N, CA and C atoms as an extended XYZ file, in Angstrom:
603
Properties=species:S:1:pos:R:3:atomname:S:1:resname:S:1:resid:I:1 pbc="F F F"
N       122.086       86.373       46.885 N   VAL     1
C       121.372       85.975       48.473 CA  VAL     1
C       120.131       86.649       48.415 C   VAL     1
N       120.591       88.574       48.995 N   ARG     2
C       119.094       88.616       48.607 CA  ARG     2
C       117.633       88.273       48.722 C   ARG     2
N       118.565       88.019       47.291 N   PHE     3
C       116.864       87.647       46.320 CA  PHE     3
C       116.186       86.278       46.998 C   PHE     3
N       117.598       85.464       46.666 N   LEU     4
C       116.784       84.316       47.810 CA  LEU     4
C       116.113       84.114       48.485 C   LEU     4
N       116.368       84.957       50.268 N   ARG     5
C       115.715       85.238       51.168 CA  ARG     5
C       114.637       85.539       51.098 C   ARG     5
N       114.339       86.416       49.920 N   ARG     6
C       113.312       86.892       49.878 CA  ARG     6
C       112.279       86.189       48.541 C   ARG     6
N       113.322       85.296       48.140 N   ALA     7
C       111.728       84.508       46.812 CA  ALA     7
C       111.510       82.996       47.873 C   ALA     7
N       112.593       83.043       48.561 N   ILE     8
C       112.266       81.335       49.890 CA  ILE     8
C       110.832       81.857       49.597 C   ILE     8
N       110.547       82.999       51.213 N   PRO     9
C       109.225       82.844       52.397 CA  PRO     9
C       108.153       82.826       51.291 C   PRO     9
N       108.466       83.667       49.897 N   LEU    10
C       107.380       84.165       49.273 CA  LEU    10
C       107.209       83.085       48.142 C   LEU    10
N       107.868       81.766       48.038 N   GLY    11
C       107.334       80.521       46.844 CA  GLY    11
C       107.088       80.377       48.563 C   GLY    11
N       106.788       79.846       49.391 N   MET    12
C       106.642       78.971       50.260 CA  MET    12
C       105.158       79.483       50.249 C   MET    12
N       104.939       80.833       50.340 N   ALA    13
C       104.005       80.920       51.081 CA  ALA    13
C       102.703       80.995       49.811 C   ALA    13
N       103.501       81.193       48.454 N   LEU    14
C       102.326       81.159       47.482 CA  LEU    14
C       101.789       79.731       47.184 C   LEU    14
N       102.796       78.590       47.498 N   THR    15
C       102.504       77.166       47.305 CA  THR    15
C       101.541       77.177       48.662 C   THR    15
N       101.628       77.280       50.174 N   VAL    16
C       100.145       77.539       50.883 CA  VAL    16
C        99.229       77.828       49.781 C   VAL    16
N        99.551       78.870       49.675 N   ALA    17
C        97.804       80.013       49.137 CA  ALA    17
C        97.155       78.741       48.529 C   ALA    17
N        98.345       78.627       47.540 N   PHE    18
C        98.100       77.656       46.543 CA  PHE    18
C        97.144       76.456       46.741 C   PHE    18
N        97.124       75.547       47.661 N   LEU    19
C        96.819       74.398       48.165 CA  LEU    19
C        95.792       74.705       48.471 C   LEU    19
N        95.799       76.000       49.440 N   VAL    20
C        94.355       76.119       50.231 CA  VAL    20
C        93.329       76.001       49.452 C   VAL    20
N        93.915       77.057       48.224 N   ALA    21
C        92.882       77.439       46.961 CA  ALA    21
C        92.488       75.859       46.447 C   ALA    21
N        93.089       75.623       45.907 N   ARG    22
C        92.848       73.498       45.333 CA  ARG    22
C        91.769       73.016       46.504 C   ARG    22
N        92.298       73.067       47.282 N   SER    23
C        91.227       72.517       48.317 CA  SER    23
C        90.141       72.808       48.623 C   SER    23
N        89.950       74.653       48.656 N   PHE    24
C        89.008       75.086       48.683 CA  PHE    24
C        87.693       74.394       47.993 C   PHE    24
N        88.293       74.991       46.145 N   VAL    25
C        87.812       74.872       44.982 CA  VAL    25
C        86.820       73.095       45.426 C   VAL    25
N        87.769       71.943       45.816 N   GLY    26
C        87.107       70.372       45.932 CA  GLY    26
C        86.236       70.878       46.671 C   GLY    26
N        86.322       71.473       47.646 N   PHE    27
C        85.730       71.434       49.545 CA  PHE    27
C        83.954       72.323       48.123 C   PHE    27
N        83.780       72.702       47.528 N   LEU    28
C        82.474       73.573       47.301 CA  LEU    28
C        81.867       72.593       46.601 C   LEU    28
N        82.326       71.393       46.024 N   GLY    29
C        81.849       70.613       44.988 CA  GLY    29
C        80.667       71.764       44.347 C   GLY    29
N        80.695       72.571       43.325 N   GLY    30
C        79.462       72.892       42.604 CA  GLY    30
C        78.466       73.573       43.226 C   GLY    30
N        79.221       74.280       44.102 N   VAL    31
C        77.747       75.449       45.408 CA  VAL    31
C        78.636       75.908       45.789 C   VAL    31
N        77.727       77.226       46.243 N   ASP    32
C        78.845       78.265       46.884 CA  ASP    32
C        79.044       78.050       47.749 C   ASP    32
N        79.772       78.730       48.838 N   ALA    33
C        80.561       78.176       49.514 CA  ALA    33
C        81.362       79.847       50.150 C   ALA    33
N        81.517       79.752       51.886 N   SER    34
C        82.196       80.992       52.046 CA  SER    34
C        82.416       80.754       53.308 C   SER    34
N        84.029       81.171       53.996 N   THR    35
C        84.151       80.993       54.952 CA  THR    35
C        85.013       82.072       55.936 C   THR    35
N        85.381       82.575       56.953 N   GLU    36
C        85.431       83.223       57.940 CA  GLU    36
C        87.125       83.665       57.461 C   GLU    36
N        87.777       82.790       57.873 N   GLY    37
C        88.988       82.675       58.075 CA  GLY    37
C        89.064       81.319       57.346 C   GLY    37
N        90.598       81.304       57.182 N   VAL    38
C        91.304       79.295       57.004 CA  VAL    38
C        92.682       79.714       57.206 C   VAL    38
N        93.019       78.759       58.040 N   SER    39
C        94.219       78.254       58.928 CA  SER    39
C        94.750       76.602       58.175 C   SER    39
N        95.648       76.292       58.511 N   ILE    40
C        96.510       75.045       57.783 CA  ILE    40
C        97.201       74.164       59.718 C   ILE    40
N        96.618       73.008       59.985 N   GLN    41
C        97.427       72.998       60.524 CA  GLN    41
C        97.873       71.231       60.628 C   GLN    41
N        98.920       71.219       60.279 N   GLY    42
C        99.526       69.605       59.674 CA  GLY    42
C        99.755       69.911       58.502 C   GLY    42
N        98.676       68.578       57.764 N   ARG    43
C        97.951       68.530       56.508 CA  ARG    43
C        96.571       68.591       56.460 C   ARG    43
N        96.401       69.219       57.246 N   LYS    44
C        94.974       69.655       57.039 CA  LYS    44
C        94.710       71.055       56.996 C   LYS    44
N        93.199       71.396       56.990 N   ILE    45
C        92.726       72.631       56.601 CA  ILE    45
C        91.796       73.156       57.649 C   ILE    45
N        91.522       73.799       58.513 N   VAL    46
C        90.716       74.338       59.577 CA  VAL    46
C        90.072       76.027       58.910 C   VAL    46
N        88.792       75.592       58.418 N   MET    47
C        88.223       76.448       58.181 CA  MET    47
C        87.069       77.208       59.427 C   MET    47
N        87.143       78.669       59.176 N   GLU    48
C        86.109       79.045       60.569 CA  GLU    48
C        84.715       79.809       60.026 C   GLU    48
N        83.798       78.980       60.675 N   LYS    49
C        82.648       79.230       60.113 CA  LYS    49
C        82.000       79.055       59.062 C   LYS    49
N        81.781       78.189       57.923 N   PRO    50
C        82.327       77.954       56.678 CA  PRO    50
C        80.445       77.750       56.532 C   PRO    50
N        79.995       78.440       55.469 N   LYS    51
C        78.721       78.257       55.073 CA  LYS    51
C        78.482       77.651       53.080 C   LYS    51
N        77.952       76.669       53.011 N   LEU    52
C        77.387       76.254       51.787 CA  LEU    52
C        76.237       76.722       51.504 C   LEU    52
N        75.968       76.801       50.326 N   SER    53
C        74.270       76.459       50.001 CA  SER    53
C        74.438       76.107       48.203 C   SER    53
N        73.515       75.245       47.971 N   GLY    54
C        72.906       75.068       46.476 CA  GLY    54
C        71.860       74.709       46.173 C   GLY    54
N        70.813       73.891       45.657 N   PHE    55
C        69.838       73.856       45.315 CA  PHE    55
C        69.589       72.109       44.922 C   PHE    55
N        68.275       71.726       45.290 N   LYS    56
C        67.962       70.239       45.561 CA  LYS    56
C        67.787       70.055       43.821 C   LYS    56
N        67.158       69.032       43.844 N   ARG    57
C        66.857       68.419       42.266 CA  ARG    57
C        65.625       69.021       41.844 C   ARG    57
N        64.863       69.390       42.514 N   ASP    58
C        63.560       69.976       42.435 CA  ASP    58
C        63.670       71.665       42.218 C   ASP    58
N        64.952       72.188       42.992 N   GLY    59
C        65.131       73.230       42.787 CA  GLY    59
C        64.560       74.376       44.156 C   GLY    59
N        64.783       73.371       44.975 N   ARG    60
C        64.194       73.976       46.448 CA  ARG    60
C        65.671       73.927       46.907 C   ARG    60
N        65.613       74.966       47.981 N   SER    61
C        67.918       74.983       48.209 CA  SER    61
C        67.787       75.056       49.852 C   SER    61
N        69.070       74.569       49.803 N   TYR    62
C        69.449       74.588       50.590 CA  TYR    62
C        70.598       74.998       51.682 C   TYR    62
N        70.847       75.278       52.948 N   GLU    63
C        72.443       75.985       53.239 CA  GLU    63
C        72.623       74.799       53.883 C   GLU    63
N        74.060       75.136       54.734 N   LEU    64
C        74.980       74.125       55.451 CA  LEU    64
C        75.959       75.040       56.013 C   LEU    64
N        75.984       75.417       57.717 N   THR    65
C        76.870       76.106       58.562 CA  THR    65
C        77.174       75.349       59.723 C   THR    65
N        78.821       76.175       59.735 N   ALA    66
C        79.424       75.314       61.274 CA  ALA    66
C        79.956       76.593       61.602 C   ALA    66
N        80.120       75.771       62.785 N   SER    67
C        80.803       76.604       63.908 CA  SER    67
C        82.562       76.334       63.022 C   SER    67
N        82.902       75.209       63.320 N   THR    68
C        84.236       74.892       61.748 CA  THR    68
C        84.044       73.543       61.374 C   THR    68
N        85.317       73.815       59.864 N   ALA    69
C        85.600       72.920       59.198 CA  ALA    69
C        86.762       72.244       58.931 C   ALA    69
N        87.082       70.841       59.184 N   THR    70
C        88.236       70.511       58.872 CA  THR    70
C        88.206       69.567       57.964 C   THR    70
N        89.414       69.953       56.905 N   GLN    71
C        89.712       69.364       55.896 CA  GLN    71
C        90.920       68.677       55.450 C   GLN    71
N        90.719       67.154       55.460 N   ASP    72
C        92.296       66.895       55.063 CA  ASP    72
C        92.569       66.876       53.467 C   ASP    72
N        93.587       67.315       52.957 N   LEU    73
C        94.065       67.349       51.945 CA  LEU    73
C        94.714       66.652       50.831 C   LEU    73
N        94.260       65.294       51.478 N   LYS    74
C        94.238       64.362       50.319 CA  LYS    74
C        92.930       63.602       50.149 C   LYS    74
N        92.028       64.137       51.246 N   THR    75
C        90.463       64.166       50.679 CA  THR    75
C        89.955       65.011       50.485 C   THR    75
N        90.090       66.053       49.161 N   PRO    76
C        89.555       67.818       49.742 CA  PRO    76
C        87.816       68.015       49.670 C   PRO    76
N        87.624       66.239       49.418 N   ASN    77
C        85.827       66.318       49.097 CA  ASN    77
C        85.433       66.118       50.480 C   ASN    77
N        85.847       65.828       51.995 N   VAL    78
C        85.274       65.106       52.362 CA  VAL    78
C        85.546       66.138       53.484 C   VAL    78
N        84.452       66.569       54.593 N   VAL    79
C        85.223       67.565       55.521 CA  VAL    79
C        84.982       67.050       57.100 C   VAL    79
N        85.303       67.085       57.654 N   GLU    80
C        84.583       66.644       58.909 CA  GLU    80
C        83.822       68.462       60.202 C   GLU    80
N        82.681       68.471       60.208 N   LEU    81
C        81.607       69.885       61.217 CA  LEU    81
C        82.037       69.805       62.212 C   LEU    81
N        81.999       70.712       62.966 N   ASP    82
C        81.502       70.880       64.008 CA  ASP    82
C        80.574       71.855       64.233 C   ASP    82
N        79.753       71.926       65.639 N   ARG    83
C        78.519       72.387       65.650 CA  ARG    83
C        78.232       73.073       64.415 C   ARG    83
N        77.261       71.581       63.712 N   LEU    84
C        76.442       72.281       62.534 CA  LEU    84
C        75.789       72.874       62.554 C   LEU    84
N        74.483       73.288       61.164 N   THR    85
C        73.074       74.023       61.527 CA  THR    85
C        73.091       73.940       60.111 C   THR    85
N        71.656       73.579       59.849 N   ALA    86
C        71.580       73.447       57.839 CA  ALA    86
C        69.953       74.055       57.615 C   ALA    86
N        69.600       73.983       56.764 N   ARG    87
C        68.384       74.475       56.679 CA  ARG    87
C        67.643       73.991       55.095 C   ARG    87
N        66.289       72.870       55.073 N   MET    88
C        66.226       72.765       53.547 CA  MET    88
C        65.049       73.099       52.704 C   MET    88
N        64.735       73.421       52.386 N   GLN    89
C        63.197       74.269       51.525 CA  GLN    89
C        62.370       72.849       51.596 C   GLN    89
N        61.103       73.023       52.194 N   THR    90
C        60.309       71.679       51.927 CA  THR    90
C        58.954       71.855       51.004 C   THR    90
N        58.784       71.282       51.193 N   GLY    91
C        57.408       71.047       49.790 CA  GLY    91
C        56.753       72.480       50.096 C   GLY    91
N        55.844       73.131       51.298 N   ASN    92
C        55.176       74.270       50.846 CA  ASN    92
C        55.797       74.902       50.961 C   ASN    92
N        57.269       75.659       50.807 N   ASP    93
C        58.489       76.318       50.842 CA  ASP    93
C        58.587       76.977       51.733 C   ASP    93
N        57.826       76.084       52.868 N   GLY    94
C        58.950       76.641       53.922 CA  GLY    94
C        60.200       76.091       54.909 C   GLY    94
N        60.362       75.774       55.286 N   TRP    95
C        61.881       75.123       55.577 CA  TRP    95
C        61.934       74.506       56.383 C   TRP    95
N        62.888       73.233       56.855 N   ALA    96
C        63.021       72.191       57.915 CA  ALA    96
C        64.546       73.030       58.158 C   ALA    96
N        64.766       73.203       59.560 N   ASN    97
C        66.170       73.377       60.348 CA  ASN    97
C        66.631       71.853       60.750 C   ASN    97
N        67.846       72.163       60.903 N   LEU    98
C        68.614       70.840       61.669 CA  LEU    98
C        69.630       71.647       62.377 C   LEU    98
N        70.241       70.906       63.438 N   SER    99
C        71.149       71.356       64.391 CA  SER    99
C        71.980       69.870       64.345 C   SER    99
N        73.312       70.613       65.021 N   GLY   100
C        73.852       69.016       65.568 CA  GLY   100
C        75.542       69.083       66.156 C   GLY   100
N        75.661       67.908       66.533 N   LEU   101
C        77.219       68.395       67.672 CA  LEU   101
C        78.195       68.489       66.519 C   LEU   101
N        78.133       67.120       65.526 N   ARG   102
C        78.888       66.996       64.615 CA  ARG   102
C        79.105       66.015       63.565 C   ARG   102
N        78.995       66.629       62.125 N   GLY   103
C        78.758       65.710       61.174 CA  GLY   103
C        80.463       65.363       59.797 C   GLY   103
N        79.794       64.754       58.974 N   VAL   104
C        80.803       64.426       58.072 CA  VAL   104
C        80.459       64.992       56.271 C   VAL   104
N        80.841       65.974       55.668 N   TYR   105
C        80.105       66.147       54.026 CA  TYR   105
C        81.469       66.132       53.096 C   TYR   105
N        80.600       65.453       52.642 N   ASP   106
C        81.110       64.997       51.239 CA  ASP   106
C        80.334       65.553       50.077 C   ASP   106
N        81.369       66.474       49.408 N   SER   107
C        81.048       67.533       49.016 CA  SER   107
C        80.313       66.534       46.780 C   SER   107
N        81.121       65.653       47.026 N   LYS   108
C        80.885       65.212       45.166 CA  LYS   108
C        79.686       64.680       45.558 C   LYS   108
N        79.041       64.003       46.546 N   ILE   109
C        77.617       63.513       46.586 CA  ILE   109
C        76.379       64.247       47.430 C   ILE   109
N        77.233       64.965       48.048 N   GLU   110
C        76.593       66.232       48.970 CA  GLU   110
C        75.560       65.302       49.489 C   GLU   110
N        76.314       64.696       50.572 N   ARG   111
C        75.451       63.666       52.103 CA  ARG   111
C        76.075       64.366       53.125 C   ARG   111
N        75.895       64.362       53.853 N   LEU   112
C        75.996       64.691       55.712 CA  LEU   112
C        75.188       63.758       56.355 C   LEU   112
N        76.555       63.138       56.842 N   ASP   113
C        76.033       62.070       57.893 CA  ASP   113
C        76.776       62.721       59.242 C   ASP   113
N        75.302       62.615       60.650 N   VAL   114
C        75.850       63.712       61.277 CA  VAL   114
C        75.850       62.253       62.388 C   VAL   114
N        76.470       62.244       63.656 N   ASP   115
C        76.111       61.623       64.862 CA  ASP   115
C        76.529       62.791       65.798 C   ASP   115
N        76.074       61.924       66.949 N   GLY   116
C        76.156       63.259       68.165 CA  GLY   116
C        75.279       63.275       68.517 C   GLY   116
N        74.345       63.123       67.532 N   GLY   117
C        72.701       63.762       68.251 CA  GLY   117
C        72.021       64.506       66.926 C   GLY   117
N        70.837       64.620       66.624 N   LEU   118
C        70.423       65.681       65.242 CA  LEU   118
C        68.676       66.347       65.918 C   LEU   118
N        68.632       67.422       65.916 N   THR   119
C        66.915       67.756       65.753 CA  THR   119
C        67.110       68.335       64.669 C   THR   119
N        65.908       67.761       64.240 N   VAL   120
C        64.723       68.608       62.943 CA  VAL   120
C        63.519       69.176       63.422 C   VAL   120
N        63.294       70.245       63.055 N   LYS   121
C        62.518       70.920       63.076 CA  LYS   121
C        61.936       71.664       61.836 C   LYS   121
N        60.684       71.547       62.075 N   THR   122
C        59.821       72.145       60.366 CA  THR   122
C        58.651       72.932       61.085 C   THR   122
N        58.289       73.852       59.759 N   GLU   123
C        57.893       75.400       59.989 CA  GLU   123
C        56.324       75.088       60.539 C   GLU   123
N        56.042       73.599       60.108 N   THR   124
C        54.645       73.216       60.292 CA  THR   124
C        54.741       72.425       61.737 C   THR   124
N        55.296       72.812       62.293 N   GLY   125
C        55.451       71.390       64.140 CA  GLY   125
C        56.244       70.789       64.614 C   GLY   125
N        56.646       69.942       63.156 N   LEU   126
C        57.454       68.911       63.287 CA  LEU   126
C        58.202       69.281       64.168 C   LEU   126
N        59.141       68.080       65.384 N   ASP   127
C        60.405       68.482       66.416 CA  ASP   127
C        60.616       66.494       66.260 C   ASP   127
N        61.951       66.743       65.155 N   ALA   128
C        62.297       64.865       65.600 CA  ALA   128
C        63.412       65.230       66.422 C   ALA   128
N        63.962       64.016       67.480 N   ARG   129
C        65.049       64.355       67.908 CA  ARG   129
C        65.504       62.510       67.183 C   ARG   129
N        67.071       62.782       66.880 N   LEU   130
C        67.366       61.294       66.116 CA  LEU   130
C        68.890       61.477       66.205 C   LEU   130
N        70.009       60.396       66.815 N   LYS   131
C        71.145       60.480       67.686 CA  LYS   131
C        71.941       60.518       66.225 C   LYS   131
N        71.456       60.362       65.115 N   ASP   132
C        72.393       60.176       64.000 CA  ASP   132
C        71.455       60.472       62.980 C   ASP   132
N        71.597       60.681       61.556 N   ALA   133
C        71.321       60.772       60.579 CA  ALA   133
C        72.238       60.679       59.181 C   ALA   133
N        71.354       60.331       58.059 N   GLN   134
C        71.986       60.155       56.834 CA  GLN   134
C        71.029       61.394       55.937 C   GLN   134
N        71.995       62.832       55.323 N   ILE   135
C        71.105       63.454       55.176 CA  ILE   135
C        71.163       64.126       53.489 C   ILE   135
N        70.411       63.594       52.582 N   GLU   136
C        70.873       63.354       51.128 CA  GLU   136
C        70.395       64.751       50.310 C   GLU   136
N        70.899       66.073       50.416 N   PHE   137
C        70.388       67.255       50.290 CA  PHE   137
C        69.970       67.879       49.015 C   PHE   137
N        70.788       66.783       47.938 N   LYS   138
C        70.220       66.864       46.750 CA  LYS   138
C        68.534       66.487       46.493 C   LYS   138
N        68.203       65.222       47.306 N   ALA   139
C        67.051       64.633       46.831 CA  ALA   139
C        66.094       65.050       48.169 C   ALA   139
N        66.460       65.471       49.158 N   GLY   140
C        65.844       65.728       50.446 CA  GLY   140
C        65.389       65.008       51.096 C   GLY   140
N        66.275       63.988       51.454 N   THR   141
C        65.834       62.838       51.956 CA  THR   141
C        66.484       63.186       53.609 C   THR   141
N        66.063       63.075       54.513 N   ILE   142
C        66.685       62.129       56.137 CA  ILE   142
C        66.607       60.708       56.280 C   ILE   142
N        67.914       59.753       56.596 N   ILE   143
C        67.772       58.554       57.263 CA  ILE   143
C        68.332       58.127       58.447 C   ILE   143
N        67.636       57.028       59.403 N   THR   144
C        68.888       56.919       60.301 CA  THR   144
C        67.912       55.578       60.448 C   THR   144
N        69.125       54.818       61.116 N   ASP   145
C        69.088       53.377       61.523 CA  ASP   145
C        68.987       53.661       63.418 C   ASP   145
N        68.466       54.446       64.107 N   LYS   146
C        68.399       54.167       65.262 CA  LYS   146
C        67.225       55.354       66.169 C   LYS   146
N        67.042       54.471       67.338 N   PRO   147
C        65.605       55.696       67.591 CA  PRO   147
C        65.228       56.976       67.670 C   PRO   147
N        64.026       57.493       67.124 N   VAL   148
C        64.054       58.606       66.531 CA  VAL   148
C        62.793       59.079       67.860 C   VAL   148
N        62.046       60.280       68.170 N   GLU   149
C        60.989       60.616       68.474 CA  GLU   149
C        60.913       62.024       68.099 C   GLU   149
N        59.759       61.878       67.812 N   VAL   150
C        59.218       62.883       66.583 CA  VAL   150
C        57.884       63.119       67.618 C   VAL   150
N        57.997       64.610       67.857 N   LYS   151
C        56.457       65.419       67.754 CA  LYS   151
C        56.074       66.410       66.874 C   LYS   151
N        55.039       66.189       66.836 N   MET   152
C        54.017       66.919       65.835 CA  MET   152
C        52.462       67.317       66.119 C   MET   152
N        51.960       68.405       65.197 N   PRO   153
C        51.039       68.666       65.450 CA  PRO   153
C        49.370       67.579       65.655 C   PRO   153
N        50.119       66.620       65.493 N   GLN   154
C        48.562       65.699       64.946 CA  GLN   154
C        49.179       64.633       66.317 C   GLN   154
N        50.486       64.853       67.443 N   GLY   155
C        50.683       63.809       68.060 CA  GLY   155
C        52.152       63.721       68.094 C   GLY   155
N        52.439       62.541       68.790 N   GLU   156
C        53.862       62.066       68.795 CA  GLU   156
C        54.110       60.425       68.899 C   GLU   156
N        55.175       59.871       68.457 N   VAL   157
C        55.841       59.147       67.596 CA  VAL   157
C        57.196       58.283       68.086 C   VAL   157
N        57.625       57.833       68.580 N   GLU   158
C        58.650       57.356       68.529 CA  GLU   158
C        58.889       55.592       67.318 C   GLU   158
N        59.817       55.254       67.216 N   ALA   159
C        60.611       54.289       66.696 CA  ALA   159
C        61.488       54.255       66.524 C   ALA   159
N        62.185       52.535       66.383 N   GLU   160
C        63.524       52.284       65.860 CA  GLU   160
C        64.503       52.794       64.980 C   GLU   160
N        63.464       53.033       63.581 N   ARG   161
C        64.053       53.668       62.800 CA  ARG   161
C        63.361       54.703       61.470 C   ARG   161
N        63.540       55.771       60.861 N   MET   162
C        62.189       56.281       60.566 CA  MET   162
C        63.353       56.486       58.496 C   MET   162
N        62.908       57.053       57.887 N   GLN   163
C        63.140       57.945       56.992 CA  GLN   163
C        61.947       59.052       57.058 C   GLN   163
N        62.715       60.178       55.854 N   VAL   164
C        62.048       61.698       56.067 CA  VAL   164
C        62.374       61.628       54.187 C   VAL   164
N        61.304       61.388       53.864 N   LEU   165
C        61.259       61.341       52.025 CA  LEU   165
C        60.518       62.865       51.437 C   LEU   165
N        61.030       62.360       50.312 N   ASP   166
C        59.491       63.629       49.370 CA  ASP   166
C        59.957       65.186       50.309 C   ASP   166
N        61.171       65.399       50.706 N   ASN   167
C        61.350       66.516       51.204 CA  ASN   167
C        60.508       67.397       52.238 C   ASN   167
N        60.356       65.625       53.114 N   GLY   168
C        59.595       66.131       54.101 CA  GLY   168
C        58.040       65.502       54.182 C   GLY   168
N        57.594       65.600       53.096 N   ARG   169
C        56.187       65.199       52.823 CA  ARG   169
C        56.331       64.167       53.800 C   ARG   169
N        56.944       62.691       53.566 N   ARG   170
C        56.446       61.861       53.764 CA  ARG   170
C        57.824       60.798       55.221 C   ARG   170
N        57.126       60.974       56.038 N   LEU   171
C        57.624       60.041       57.126 CA  LEU   171
C        57.584       58.638       57.694 C   LEU   171
N        58.218       57.756       57.025 N   VAL   172
C        58.084       56.605       57.203 CA  VAL   172
C        59.132       56.146       58.547 C   VAL   172
N        58.266       55.271       59.863 N   PHE   173
C        58.512       54.774       60.828 CA  PHE   173
C        58.363       53.515       60.473 C   PHE   173
N        60.063       52.644       60.692 N   GLU   174
C        59.845       51.058       60.902 CA  GLU   174
C        60.427       50.719       62.419 C   GLU   174
N        60.867       49.451       63.178 N   GLY   175
C        60.758       48.896       63.432 CA  GLY   175
C        59.636       48.295       64.554 C   GLY   175
N        60.127       48.722       66.258 N   ARG   176
C        58.629       48.514       67.477 CA  ARG   176
C        58.472       50.570       66.845 C   ARG   176
N        57.450       50.650       66.495 N   VAL   177
C        56.855       52.257       66.852 CA  VAL   177
C        55.684       52.180       67.277 C   VAL   177
N        55.601       53.338       68.524 N   ARG   178
C        54.729       53.896       69.658 CA  ARG   178
C        54.033       55.167       68.935 C   ARG   178
N        52.692       54.924       68.899 N   SER   179
C        52.334       56.211       68.335 CA  SER   179
C        51.204       56.503       68.962 C   SER   179
N        50.747       58.055       69.273 N   VAL   180
C        49.647       58.837       70.160 CA  VAL   180
C        49.550       59.640       69.205 C   VAL   180
N        47.928       60.031       69.005 N   PHE   181
C        47.619       60.983       67.739 CA  PHE   181
C        46.493       61.764       68.575 C   PHE   181
N        46.491       63.272       68.069 N   VAL   182
C        45.261       63.786       68.867 CA  VAL   182
C        44.241       63.575       67.754 C   VAL   182
N        44.285       63.497       66.570 N   ASN   183
C        43.078       62.869       65.947 CA  ASN   183
C        43.088       61.489       65.766 C   ASN   183
N        41.863       60.958       66.369 N   ALA   184
C        42.099       58.752       66.539 CA  ALA   184
C        41.449       58.538       65.349 C   ALA   184
N        40.766       58.823       64.697 N   GLN   185
C        39.791       58.402       63.310 CA  GLN   185
C        41.015       59.149       62.547 C   GLN   185
N        41.727       59.418       61.928 N   ALA   186
C        43.217       59.622       61.179 CA  ALA   186
C        43.866       58.791       61.293 C   ALA   186
N        44.686       58.804       62.450 N   ARG   187
C        45.731       57.929       62.503 CA  ARG   187
C        45.221       56.703       63.958 C   ARG   187
N        44.934       56.407       64.622 N   GLY   188
C        44.418       55.505       65.910 CA  GLY   188
C        45.059       56.191       67.153 C   GLY   188
N        44.696       55.619       67.854 N   ASN   189
C        45.249       55.896       69.523 CA  ASN   189
C        47.125       55.236       69.198 C   ASN   189
N        47.499       54.117       69.009 N   LYS   190
C        47.980       53.696       69.242 CA  LYS   190
C        48.710       52.712       68.016 C   LYS   190
N        49.614       51.854       67.485 N   ALA   191
C        50.071       51.570       66.136 CA  ALA   191
C        51.049       50.697       66.872 C   ALA   191
N        51.924       50.062       66.169 N   ASP   192
C        52.712       48.656       66.448 CA  ASP   192
C        53.104       48.591       64.888 C   ASP   192
N        54.104       47.971       64.351 N   GLY   193
C        54.733       47.631       63.224 CA  GLY   193
C        55.596       48.854       62.159 C   GLY   193
N        54.957       49.340       61.869 N   LYS   194
C        55.368       49.927       60.855 CA  LYS   194
C        53.946       50.750       60.588 C   LYS   194
N        54.147       52.052       60.290 N   THR   195
C        53.959       53.421       59.942 CA  THR   195
C        54.335       54.560       58.549 C   THR   195
N        53.610       54.360       58.493 N   ASP   196
C        53.926       55.477       57.044 CA  ASP   196
C        53.454       57.210       57.355 C   ASP   196
N        53.577       57.687       57.670 N   ALA   197
C        52.633       59.810       57.904 CA  ALA   197
C        53.428       60.645       57.064 C   ALA   197
N        52.192       61.278       57.235 N   GLU   198
C        52.377       62.400       56.217 CA  GLU   198
C        52.566       63.712       57.299 C   GLU   198
N        53.667       64.717       56.745 N   ASP   199
C        53.886       65.425       57.226 CA  ASP   199
C        53.082       66.525       55.991 C   ASP   199
N        52.248       68.005       57.303 N   PRO   200
C        51.476       68.468       56.001 CA  PRO   200
C        52.406       69.876       55.751 C   PRO   200
N        53.594       68.922       55.224 N   ALA   201
C        55.064       70.065       55.084 CA  ALA   201
C        54.350       69.906       53.259 C   ALA   201
């Protein structure tokens, strides 16, 4: 009886630890990861201050951190993030810094879907405000189908949709576009329709 009293709680603790470890390994998805604390709430795992880091297809690195991450044991590759930040190395070896209210990260395809607002800032002076975005870390792309506001040293652009391609080298604005550029000869004072802009990154 004494053995069972000790063995049952120990067995339960080991089982919980195994589930957490197995789930966390699924969360890593082949990238480096760390967390300051892990707890279980029902069938969900809650991680405090998780951090992921990995490499894009071209070898440049990226990082993803959050205040908390919640993961359902039934879908270990999908993680809900609160108050997230991310850094992506750009074409000129600088960094693009992203911050958002909440997002969902899929470790299988290394994609982050952000809603509730997203801010993107680069070391070249680009400052973009998005309502939501789909971020492909491996490809180094950011895509949104909702209105955006972008400020950069060359001027300002407002558009209904936007794609950030080639690790930030190309910005494609679609839908109804309004742009004002400082260098009128290079860009024109105003444009409507579709604009394909180059970021100096």
